[in-house]
C-alpha positions as CSV (number, residue, x, y, z in Angstrom):
1,M,139.8,76.7,83.2
2,P,137.6,73.4,83.6
3,K,134.3,74.1,83.1
4,V,133.0,72.9,86.5
5,F,135.5,75.5,88.3
6,I,133.5,78.4,86.5
7,D,130.1,77.0,87.2
8,V,130.9,76.8,91.0
9,Y,132.2,80.3,90.6
10,V,129.5,81.4,88.8
11,F,126.9,80.0,91.7
12,I,128.8,81.2,94.6
13,I,128.8,85.0,93.0
14,G,124.9,84.4,92.8
15,L,124.9,83.0,96.4
16,C,126.8,86.4,97.8
17,V,124.1,88.4,95.3
18,G,121.2,86.3,97.0
19,S,122.6,87.4,100.5
20,F,122.2,91.2,99.6
21,L,118.5,90.2,98.2
22,N,117.6,89.5,101.4
23,V,118.9,92.8,102.9
24,C,116.6,94.8,100.3
25,I,113.7,92.3,100.8
26,Y,113.9,93.0,104.8
27,R,114.6,96.9,104.5
28,L,113.2,98.5,101.6
29,P,109.6,98.0,102.6
30,A,109.9,99.5,105.9
31,G,112.2,103.0,103.8
32,R,115.4,101.9,105.3
33,S,118.7,102.2,103.6
34,I,120.1,98.8,102.2
35,V,123.6,99.9,102.7
36,R,123.7,100.9,106.5
37,P,123.9,99.9,109.2
38,A,125.6,96.5,108.8
39,S,123.3,93.4,109.3
40,A,122.3,92.6,112.8
41,C,119.9,90.1,114.7
42,G,116.4,91.8,114.7
43,K,115.9,90.3,118.2
44,C,119.0,91.2,120.3
45,G,120.9,93.7,117.7
46,T,123.8,92.4,117.9
47,A,126.1,93.0,114.4
48,I,126.1,90.0,112.6
49,R,130.1,89.1,111.6
50,W,131.2,88.6,108.2
51,Y,131.9,84.6,109.1
52,D,128.4,84.6,110.3
53,N,126.9,85.9,107.3
54,L,128.5,83.3,104.9
55,P,125.9,82.4,102.3
56,I,124.2,79.2,103.4
57,V,127.2,78.0,105.2
58,S,126.6,80.3,108.0
59,Y,122.9,79.2,108.4
60,I,124.0,75.5,108.5
61,I,126.9,76.2,110.9
62,L,124.9,78.0,113.3
63,R,122.1,75.7,112.7
64,G,119.9,79.0,111.8
65,R,120.2,80.8,115.0
66,C,121.9,83.9,116.4
67,R,125.3,83.4,117.7
68,A,124.3,85.8,120.6
69,C,121.0,85.3,122.0
70,G,119.9,81.8,120.0
71,A,117.1,83.7,118.4
72,S,115.8,81.7,115.4
73,F,116.3,83.2,111.6
74,S,114.0,82.6,108.8
75,I,114.5,79.5,106.4
76,R,114.0,82.2,103.9
77,Y,117.3,83.7,103.6
78,P,119.1,80.4,102.8
79,L,116.3,79.8,100.2
80,V,116.7,83.0,98.6
81,E,120.4,83.0,98.6
82,L,119.9,79.3,96.9
83,L,117.6,80.6,94.4
84,T,119.6,83.7,93.2
85,G,122.6,81.0,93.1
86,L,120.7,78.4,90.9
87,S,119.2,81.5,88.6
88,A,122.9,83.0,88.0
89,L,124.1,79.1,87.3
90,A,120.8,78.7,85.1
91,V,121.7,82.0,83.2
92,W,125.5,81.2,82.6
93,Q,124.5,77.5,81.1
94,H,121.4,78.9,78.9
95,M,123.5,82.2,77.8
96,G,127.2,81.7,78.5
97,G,129.3,84.7,78.8
98,Q,127.3,87.4,76.9
99,P,126.7,90.9,78.3
100,Q,123.2,89.8,77.9
101,S,123.7,87.0,80.2
102,V,124.6,89.4,83.4
103,I,121.6,91.9,82.3
104,Y,119.1,89.1,82.8
105,F,120.8,87.9,85.9
106,L,120.2,90.9,87.6
107,F,116.5,91.4,86.1
108,I,116.1,87.7,87.6
109,A,117.8,88.8,90.9
110,A,115.0,92.2,90.6
111,L,112.0,89.7,90.4
112,L,113.0,87.6,93.4
113,T,113.4,90.7,95.3
114,I,109.9,91.7,94.2
115,T,108.4,88.0,94.8
116,F,109.4,87.7,98.2
117,I,108.5,91.8,99.1
118,D,105.1,91.1,97.6
119,I,104.6,87.9,99.3
120,D,105.4,89.5,102.6
121,H,103.6,93.0,102.7
122,R,101.3,92.7,99.4
123,I,103.4,95.5,97.7
124,I,105.6,95.9,94.8
125,P,108.4,98.3,95.6
126,D,108.5,101.6,93.2
127,S,112.0,101.7,93.9
128,I,112.8,98.7,91.8
129,S,110.2,98.5,89.1
130,L,110.0,102.0,87.9
131,P,113.7,102.3,87.4
132,G,113.8,98.9,85.8
133,I,111.5,100.3,82.7
134,P,114.0,103.3,81.5
135,I,116.8,100.9,82.4
136,G,115.4,97.9,80.3
137,L,114.8,100.1,77.1
138,L,118.1,102.0,77.2
139,F,119.7,98.5,77.2
140,C,117.7,97.5,74.4
141,L,118.7,101.0,72.8
142,F,122.1,100.5,73.2
143,Q,122.2,96.9,71.8
144,L,123.5,95.3,75.0
145,I,120.5,92.7,74.6
146,P,121.4,91.5,71.1
147,S,118.0,89.5,70.6
148,M,115.9,92.7,72.1
149,R,115.5,95.5,69.4
150,W,114.4,98.9,71.0
151,L,111.3,99.0,69.7
152,D,110.3,95.6,71.1
153,S,111.3,97.2,74.2
154,L,109.1,100.3,74.1
155,L,106.3,97.9,72.7
156,G,106.5,95.9,75.7
157,I,106.4,98.5,78.2
158,L,103.3,99.9,76.5
159,C,101.9,96.3,76.0
160,G,102.6,95.2,79.6
161,G,101.6,98.4,81.4
162,G,98.6,99.0,79.4
163,S,97.1,95.9,79.2
164,L,97.1,95.6,83.0
165,F,96.2,98.9,83.3
166,V,92.9,98.0,81.1
167,V,92.0,95.0,83.2
168,A,92.3,96.9,86.4
169,W,90.1,99.7,85.2
170,T,87.8,97.4,83.8
171,Y,87.0,95.5,86.6
172,Q,86.8,98.4,88.9
173,L,84.3,99.8,86.6
174,L,82.2,97.0,86.9
175,T,82.5,95.8,90.4
176,G,83.5,99.2,92.3
177,K,86.5,97.5,93.7
178,E,90.1,97.4,93.0
179,G,91.1,94.2,91.5
180,M,94.5,94.7,90.9
181,G,97.4,97.5,92.0
182,G,99.4,99.8,90.3
183,G,102.4,97.7,91.4
184,D,101.3,94.9,89.1
185,I,101.0,97.2,86.2
186,K,104.4,98.6,86.6
187,L,106.1,95.4,87.4
188,L,104.9,94.4,83.9
189,A,105.8,97.1,82.0
190,M,109.4,96.5,83.6
191,I,109.2,93.1,82.5
192,G,108.0,94.4,78.7
193,A,111.1,96.7,78.9
194,F,113.5,93.4,79.4
195,I,111.8,90.9,77.1
196,G,109.6,92.6,74.7
197,W,106.0,92.3,73.9
198,K,105.8,88.9,73.0
199,G,107.4,88.0,76.1
200,V,104.7,90.0,78.0
201,L,101.8,87.9,76.1
202,F,103.7,84.9,77.1
203,T,104.1,86.3,80.8
204,I,100.4,86.8,81.2
205,M,99.3,83.7,80.2
206,A,101.8,81.9,82.0
207,S,101.1,83.9,85.1
208,S,97.3,83.5,84.7
209,F,97.2,80.1,84.7
210,I,99.8,79.3,87.3
211,G,98.2,82.1,89.7
212,T,94.9,80.0,89.0
213,L,96.2,76.7,89.9
214,V,97.7,77.9,92.7
215,G,95.3,80.3,94.0
216,V,92.5,77.4,93.9
217,A,94.9,74.9,95.7
218,V,95.4,77.7,98.2
219,M,91.5,78.6,98.8
220,L,90.8,74.7,99.0
221,S,93.5,74.3,101.9
222,T,92.4,77.1,103.9
223,R,88.9,77.1,103.2
224,Q,88.8,81.1,102.6
225,G,86.9,80.4,99.4
226,M,86.8,83.9,97.2
227,K,87.8,86.0,100.3
228,L,91.4,84.9,100.0
229,A,93.7,87.6,98.6
230,V,96.9,86.4,96.4
231,P,99.5,88.5,95.2
232,F,99.9,88.6,91.6
233,G,103.5,89.9,91.3
234,P,105.2,86.5,92.4
235,F,103.5,85.0,89.2
236,L,104.3,87.8,86.6
237,A,107.4,86.8,88.1
238,M,107.5,83.2,87.3
239,G,105.9,83.9,83.7
240,A,108.7,86.2,82.8
241,V,111.7,83.9,83.8
242,L,109.7,80.8,82.0
243,Y,109.5,82.8,78.9
244,L,113.6,83.7,79.2
245,F,114.6,80.1,79.7
246,F,111.6,78.0,77.7
247,G,109.5,80.7,76.1
248,P,110.3,79.7,72.4
249,Q,109.9,76.3,72.7
250,L,106.6,76.4,74.9
251,I,105.3,78.6,72.1
252,G,106.2,76.2,70.0
253,W,104.6,73.0,71.4
254,Y,101.6,75.4,72.1
255,L,101.2,76.1,68.5
256,N,102.5,72.8,67.2
257,G,99.6,71.1,69.7
258,F,97.0,73.1,67.4
259,S,98.6,72.4,64.1
260,R,97.5,68.8,64.3
């Protein structure tokens, strides 16, 4: 089969997974089942037919509106689908048909779900991060991720969860205020389970850098100063994804810059 057809197939699979992620993003914070009932319009309650639920295509055909009542659907729905489709394609291009490519795609899908939930609700659901910790460790223990030893995964869990716990505890001790939620700690522990302690260190540095840039830009644009709370989960997710695709190259570039 020509490579281009495989790429299209992988992209379409990613779009379909993205459609499911939209359900998770909408329902998990509310404690609702992600299986039943079927998707429906949030305004009129009309069930969405399968031909109106095709990833991206249906949104374009319906111009982002409900067929029954004309209510607008958020642009986020096709955005999540597109990001998931591109993630599937990127993992396929980067890792090929290895078993770890499926694992890391699902890992990225979990990070996408967490990102948008954290943006909306300022929470990171334990239903994703907590099971992700032992799952990542088991994948490494059974050598389903050849590039990761189980000890690296275990150290990643301890380094990820422990480092943020120390930061949060120290901040609260010095200020008397909670500066980082437990959700971020559990998320970084999950990230460590999948990409190891080296990935955790990279993720902390990258997420802090990106978060600082975005946080300063948002605070300046909204003029709320230090009173504005910016969720840190999305930046941890960005850092982890950056490490998956560009970690060794970026680390090498960084170290070579200091060696000159």
